[in-house]
VOVO-98629 format. One record per residue (C-alpha): residue in three letters; y, x, z. Coordinates in steps of 0.02 Angstrom, whole numbers, plus 50000, padded with zeros to 5 digits. Example, Ala and Ser with C-alpha at 12.3 -4.5 7.8 and 13.67 -1.06 7.14 Angstrom:
! VOVO-98629
ALA497755061550390
SER499475068450357
This chain:
! VOVO-98629
MET514724965849896
ASN514034981649978
ILE512454980950082
LEU511744995250185
GLY509844994950197
LEU509035004150343
HIS507175007350366
PHE506715015650532
GLY504815016750519
HIS503755030350441
ASP504515036450278
ALA506195031250351
ALA507575028950224
VAL509325022350191
SER509895012950037
VAL511515005849974
VAL511494990649861
ARG513134986949775
ASP513334970049690
GLY511454968549671
ARG511134986149604
ILE510445001349694
ALA511865013749717
ALA510955026349828
HIS509325029749918
VAL509055043750043
LEU507325047250112
ARG507475055750280
GLU505895066250264
ARG506625075850116
HIS508175081150211
ALA507415083350385
ARG505875092150311
ILE504745081150419
LYS503305073250324
HIS503345054150338
ALA504825055450458
ILE505095041150581
SER506825036150644
LEU508555038650570
GLU509915051150603
PHE511675045250573
LYS511915059550451
THR510565051550341
ILE511585035550339
GLN513145045450298
ALA512245054650158
ALA511805037950077
LEU513595031750094
ASP514225047850016
ALA512975046449873
ALA513575028649841
GLN515375034749852
LEU515765022249989
ARG516485023350163
ALA515715014750313
ASP517185002550319
GLN516734996650143
ILE515014990250196
ASP514954971250209
TYR513214968650283
CYS511784978750355
ALA509924974850323
ILE508704982650445
THR506814984150439
SER505414995250502
THR503554998650496
GLN502524986050595
GLY502644989850781
VAL503915003950761
GLU505545001650853
LEU507245007150787
ILE507595024950844
ILE509315032350811
ASP510085048850864
ASP511905043750881
LEU512435027250960
SER514245030850917
GLY513765030350733
PHE512545015750735
SER512035002850864
LEU511614984350868
SER511644969550986
LEU510614953650982
GLU512084941850967
PRO512404935450790
HIS514024941650714
PRO515384928250702
ALA515274929550512
HIS513434924350514
HIS513254907550426
ALA511624909750330
PRO510164898150373
CYS508904906450490
ALA507374897250553
LEU506994909650692
ALA508764909150761
ASP508694890050758
LEU507064890550855
VAL507774902750983
ARG509254891251014
ALA508224875251017
GLN506954881851142
ASN508194892251242
VAL507164907951214
ASP507814924851270
PRO508024934451104
ALA507504950451191
SER505744943251211
LEU505524943551023
PHE505704962251010
VAL504314975050997
TYR504274992351076
SER502765003451050
LEU503145021451002
MET504125025551159
GLU502605020551261
ILE501445030451150
PHE502515046051150
TYR503035046351333
ASN501545039151427
PRO500265052851463
LEU498885039851454
HIS499155038951265
ALA499145057751233
GLY497835061651101
SER497655043451047
TYR497555038850864
LEU499335032050859
HIS499985047550950
ARG499135058750821
HIS499635047350678
TYR501485046350723
GLY501775061750831
ASP502135073950690
ALA503255061050604
PHE504385060850758
PRO504235078550826
GLU505825075850927
HIS504775067851064
ARG504125085151108
THR505835091851153
ARG506775076451214
GLN506545066551373
ARG506305047851356
GLY508045044651424
ASP508795055851289
VAL508135044851148
SER509135029751088
TRP508135015151024
PHE508124996350996
GLY506684984450978
THR506154977050813
ILE505384960250770
ASP503654958850691
GLN503334940050706
TYR504634929250620
ALA503914913250551
THR502394902050552
SER501854886750454
PRO500514873350468
HIS500224875750281
TRP499534893350309
PRO497634892350323
ASN496804904450441
ALA495344905250322
PRO494274915350202
LEU495054920450037
GLY494204906749937
GLN494894893150050
ILE496624900950040
ALA496494900449850
ALA496014882049855
SER497484876649964
ASP499104868749905
TYR500734877749942
SER501864866149841
PRO502894861249994
PHE503654878749992
LEU504434874949822
LYS505344859549885
ASP506484867650014
ASP507074884650072
SER506374884350248
GLY505034897050202
ARG506174910350132
HIS507414907750274
GLY506064911550402
PHE505954930550388
HIS507614937150451
TYR508594937150613
PRO510474939350635
VAL511174953450742
THR512834962350761
VAL512944980250699
ARG514174993750748
LEU514325006350608
ALA515495021250629
GLY516605011250746
ARG516644995450640
VAL515784979050686
LEU514894969750547
PRO513514956750522
GLY511744963350517
TYR510044955850488
LEU508314961350540
ILE507154958850392
ALA505264956650401
HIS504214971150337
HIS503244962450199
VAL504654952250128
ALA505564968850108
HIS504054975450011
ALA504074959849902
ALA505934961049869
SER505884979549828
CYS504574976249696
PHE505124959849619
TYR506974963949602
GLN506584980449516
SER505264972949401
GLY506404964949272
PHE505334949149281
ASP506194932249291
GLN504634925049374
ALA503114933349450
ALA501694931349573
ILE501854944449711
LEU500534952249824
THR500964964249964
HIS499684973550069
ASP499624989750167
GLY498604999150296
TYR498984988150446
PRO497304987750535
ASN497194969150575
GLY497104956250436
LEU497414941150548
GLY499184934850520
TYR500464941450397
LEU500754959050462
SER499554966050331
GLY500384956450189
MET500664939950099
PHE500654930749934
PHE502384926549865
TRP503164917849716
GLY504694925749636
ASP505834914649532
GLY507554920649479
HIS508454927349631
ARG507314918249754
ILE505674924249828
ARG504644910949914
PRO503324916350042
LEU501744906450005
THR500424911750132
PRO499674926450224
HIS498114932550135
HIS497314940450291
LEU496724955750194
ALA496164970650298
ILE495464981850162
GLY496964993650174
GLY496634997450356
LEU494774999550324
TYR495115011450179
GLU496265022250285
GLU495035022750429
VAL493625028250314
GLY494745042250248
ILE495015048250426
ARG493155047950464
LEU492775057850307
GLY493915071850365
MET495415067950255
GLY496625069350403
ASP497465056950521
VAL499045055250415
GLY498975049750233
PRO497075050650210
SER497045036850078
GLY497705047549935
LYS496375060749967
LEU495015047549981
MET495545040549812
GLY495305057749733
LEU493675061149824
ALA492925044649763
GLY492855051149585
TYR491535063849634
GLY490315050949701
GLN489345035249656
PRO489585018349744
ARG487785017849802
PHE488215009249966
PHE489304995449895
ASP488834978149955
ARG489754962649894
HIS489514954750066
PHE491004964950122
VAL492184958949984
GLY493514947250051
ASN494814945650186
GLN494664947150375
LEU494004929350389
ASP492704932250254
TRP492074946550359
ASN491044935050469
GLN492514927550563
GLY493344944450589
ARG491874954050663
VAL491704965650514
ASP492844980850513
ALA492814999450473
ASN491485002050606
ALA490334989250526
TRP490664996250352
MET490285014050406
ASP488725008250500
HIS488174999550340
CYS488475014950232
LEU487625026850354
GLY486155015050376
MET485865014750189
ALA486115033550180
ARG484775036650311
THR483575025150219
MET483925034350056
GLY483685051550133
TYR485465058350131
ASP485905073750230
LEU487145067150359
LYS487645083850435
PRO489145086550317
LEU489875069550360
GLY491735071250393
ASP491765090150372
PRO493275094550264
ALA492435110850213
GLN490995100650140
ALA492025086550067
LEU491005086449906
ALA489345083949997
PRO488485068149931
ILE488645058850096
ASN490545060650089
THR490805057549904
ASP489645042549896
ILE490435034150047
ALA492125037449966
ALA491555030049799
SER490785014949885
THR492375011949985
GLN493425013649829
LYS492355000649741
LEU492494989049891
PHE494384991149885
GLU494454987449698
GLU493344972149707
THR494324965249854
TYR495984967849767
LEU495334959849607
LEU494724944849706
SER496414943749793
THR497414943549631
ASP496204930449564
ALA496564919949718
LEU498434921949691
ALA498264916749509
LYS497334900949563
ILE498674897049692
VAL500054898649563
ALA499124887949437
ARG498744874449568
MET500604873449606
GLY500954869749423
LEU501794886549393
ARG501484897549243
THR501704916249237
ASP500834931349162
ASN501754942849282
LEU501094951149439
CYS502034962249563
LEU501064973149685
SER501864981749834
GLY501424989450001
GLY500535005950023
CYS498914999249948
ALA499794998049780
LEU499715017149771
ASN497855015249733
CYS497905019049546
PRO496095014749500
SER496304997749582
ASN497944994449492
SER497114999149329
ARG495644987549353
ILE496824973149393
TYR497794977249235
ARG496214977849128
GLU495164964049209
GLY496344952849307
ARG497144936349259
PHE498904943349239
ARG499424951849077
SER500974960849144
MET501034970949305
PHE502394980049398
VAL502204991949544
GLU503815000349602
PRO503825019149635
GLY504265016849819
CYS502925003849851
GLU502465012450014
ASP503685011450159
SER505005022750080
GLY505545007949973
LEU505824996250121
ALA507655001050139
ILE507944994949961
GLY506894979349988
ALA507784974550149
ALA509484975850064
TYR508864965949914
TRP508094952350023
LEU509724950350116
TYR510774949949957
HIS509714937749858
ASN508764927049985
VAL509874926450139
LEU511574927250054
ASP510924918049899
GLN511704929749770
SER511144928549589
LEU510284942449492
PRO511464954449403
PRO511334955649212
ARG509824965549155
VAL509534977449011
PRO508014971648912
ASP506494983048892
THR507024995449025
HIS506155000049187
ALA506965003649354
SER507455021749374
PRO506495031049510
TYR507845044549518
LEU508835037549663
GLY509035052849775
VAL510635062649806
GLU511405070549651
VAL511515089549669
SER513115097349605
GLY513195112949500
ASP514235121249635
ALA512865117949763
ILE511565125849649
THR512675141049617
ALA512965143349803
ALA511105142349840
LEU510715155149704
GLN512005167149772
THR511375165149950
SER509605169749895
ALA510135183349774
SER509295197249871
ALA507585189249841
ILE507795182049666
GLU508375185949490
PHE509115172349380
THR509685171049202
ALA510615157249111
CYS509635147648978
ALA510395141948815
ASP509085128048818
SER508155126148983
ALA506935113248918
LYS506405124248773
ALA506265139648884
ALA505225130149010
ALA504055124048873
GLU503865141948811
ASP503385147448986
LEU502105133348996
ALA501385137648826
ALA501215155648886
ASP500205149049034
ARG501525151749166
ILE501645139349310
ILE503425133749340
GLY504485123249454
TRP505665110649375
PHE507175104249472
GLU508465092449398
GLY509645078549446
PRO509315066149587
SER507585066749666
GLU506265053349643
ILE505945039049763
GLY504165037549827
PRO502765050049860
ARG502465056149682
ALA503455068849583
LEU504065061449420
GLY504855076449338
HIS506405079849443
ARG505545089649583
SER503945095349498
ILE502735109549475
LEU502195110249293
ALA500745119149207
ASP499825119549041
PRO498465106149048
ARG497435114948915
GLN496935128849034
ALA495525123649151
ALA495965137549273
ASN497645129449307
TRP496785116249413
GLY496315129749539
ARG497895139949517
VAL499065125549557
ASN498015119649704
ALA498115137349774
ILE500015137649751
LYS500165121249845
GLY498895125749979
ARG497835110549937
GLU495955108049939
ALA495215115349780
TRP494355099049731
ARG495925088349726
PRO496415082649550
PHE498085083349460
ALA499045070949355
PRO499695072149177
ALA501425067949116
VAL501375062348934
LEU502675057148808
ALA502675038148811
SER502615037548621
GLU500985047448622
ALA500115040348775
GLN498925028648685
GLN498305042848574
TRP497825053348725
PHE497295040548858
LEU496315024248856
GLY496555008748963
LEU498375011449012
PRO499794998949012
ALA501055002648874
SER502195009849008
SER501645019249164
PRO503235028249217
TYR502835030049402
MET501085037849397
LEU500265022049467
PHE498905018549337
THR497395028449279
GLY496735030149104
LEU495225038449025
VAL495635055248946
ARG495245054448760
SER495325073048723
HIS494325088048783
LYS495925098448767
LEU496575093448939
PRO495345100449068
ALA496665104249201
ILE497125085849221
THR495445077549184
HIS494575071749343
CYS492695073649359
ASP492475055349310
GLY493485057649150
SER495035048749217
ALA496825054149248
ARG498295046649345
VAL499575045649206
GLN501475046249202
THR502275040849038
VAL503905049849001
ASP505375043548897
PRO507205048648877
SER507675040049041
CYS506785054449130
GLY508185066349081
GLU507865084349030
PHE506065082849087
PHE505785072348931
ARG506425086748825
VAL505215098848911
LEU503775088148851
GLU504535086248678
SER504715104948660
PHE502965108448728
PHE502285095848602
ALA503215104448461
GLN502545121448512
THR500735116748551
GLY500345099948471
VAL499975093048646
PRO501225080448719
VAL500535082348896
VAL500915093649044
LEU500125094849215
ASN501395087649338
THR501285088449527
SER502545088249669
LEU503585103449709
ASN503065106549888
GLY501815116149993
ARG500455110350111
GLY501035098150244
GLU502855097550188
PRO503855084450095
ILE504375086349913
VAL505855098149901
GLU507555089849898
THR508895103249891
PRO509135119249789
GLN508845129049949
ASP507155120449972
ALA506655124349793
LEU507165142649803
ARG506275144749969
PHE504685137949891
LEU504845149749742
ILE505105164849853
GLN503625160749965
SER502395154949831
ALA501555161349675
LEU502595151049555
ASP502995161149399
ALA504745153849378
LEU505905139949435
TYR507105130749319
ILE508645124049407
GLY510435120749353
GLY510215128849183
MET509485144549259
ARG507765152549249
VAL507405160049420
ILE506035172249467
ARG505655182349623
ARG506425199449631
PRO505065212749614
ALA504635221049778
ALA505385238249801
ASP504195253049785
């Protein structure tokens, strides 16, 4: 069975799941060169089909999802379109479709449209959402509203009298056992439609945002059973649009209850107010927090939206609290939110206090989930975290070290880029009720799901850029790259399919010697980043415990932090002594051999690893992207397709 997964929201992507396994994943931003790209082009769908070696007429079902409030925008209605009528082949149970029929509701009334209004109504120009999404869909600047093809999406699917609209403690004390007795819960988060794909009509299903997050994580975890928590930056914690608690058991995921968390939205808003930018401020805030002290932390703010005094506490109240304490304590408030003065105490201490609030809230939430699972008579040591908030490495690490669960899994595409996979998985396992495929013990899901680049494509790109570059074949690229690193050269490393998610994991990476403190500044300058932003280490998995403390045995996706044990690694050691660690094993391909060779040459099994991209652009995807970056940057060399590439010296 072949399922096409489509995600139209920010970090839009296409996946193909074949007989329960991921056959392809294409992230639109990498190919369109639009950071956090919204909408899908049909050529992105075709690229995923090509990568999976399938034709459109071999797709059996289509699973469709989006970011909350973001409609489905497509460039070519002849390639993809949908209608609200269920396909004749639809026979799966669907609570929402039953409700629509029983109450004679117009299905069109269920659908949400927001971006078209934001982009094309002058009243919204300059608004937060216009700034937040405008660059992710730059097409709105050159197209008229009538030139854009779009469909609505559904945000609200199901409800239940068993879901308490209550503080986190009351949620933890409630009984969700009824959800184990029938399948009504897990059949409440999809809606049948009819899809037209490249001229063929097939059954499609709209899939709710957070069940797609849950499915993407659980079905890649390797766990037979797990408690699941999803949460992201949706600004309102009332309802389930910011996330839910789930129970995963075999091929079934059972939604338990909304948790009403709003810490993700608060965290993002604080990042914006501290000058970290309107788009993606949370990652910068996480790094900035290490420079400060949580002097403004107040446990009164720990909890969900209902704990926050019946929903009246939000980012405004938190910032008012922090600034009130800062005034009392004599802080200089003038640098507040000034990116040029990011390391001023007012900024770093608000960041550190917000980070601590985030961590304490997440810890309390996983504790609540553990209590729910125990009260239902279930037993598991396994926890899955998904949604954009699962990118917060210090929080993940505290849950690992201090929480009630002994085993944790966070998938590499836990932000919205993984939703295309999750939607397809949810449809395959929960709607169509297909069993899990056989699993290989003691292996983790590969993050290298992008398009495979052929040797011919690399050769053609090298020849096209020959006037600006010189390249030589390497007898052993990994050894040569390690020699360059040991000689303190900064290199680009490009191999195989690209990584899913926002973090480079050794297939589209910039690498440097972590022993040289100056490389912190050198690499930030190459990438055009703020000088204070930290870098991550990649370490041989077999050596990780000797070099870092407090890590899980495996951290292959750079989603946990550990304390650096050695003074030999100044370029990757944050000011608080921590590092965001990627463990590397043979499944990482030739990148593993780079680390092995560097270890053999230097006695250090660690390299500095960051994404191969410049300021404001996505990670490179193609050989042309990588060569363009080399030519325009101060990289010393690029390794690609068995070649060592350098810039051609300028003519005298």
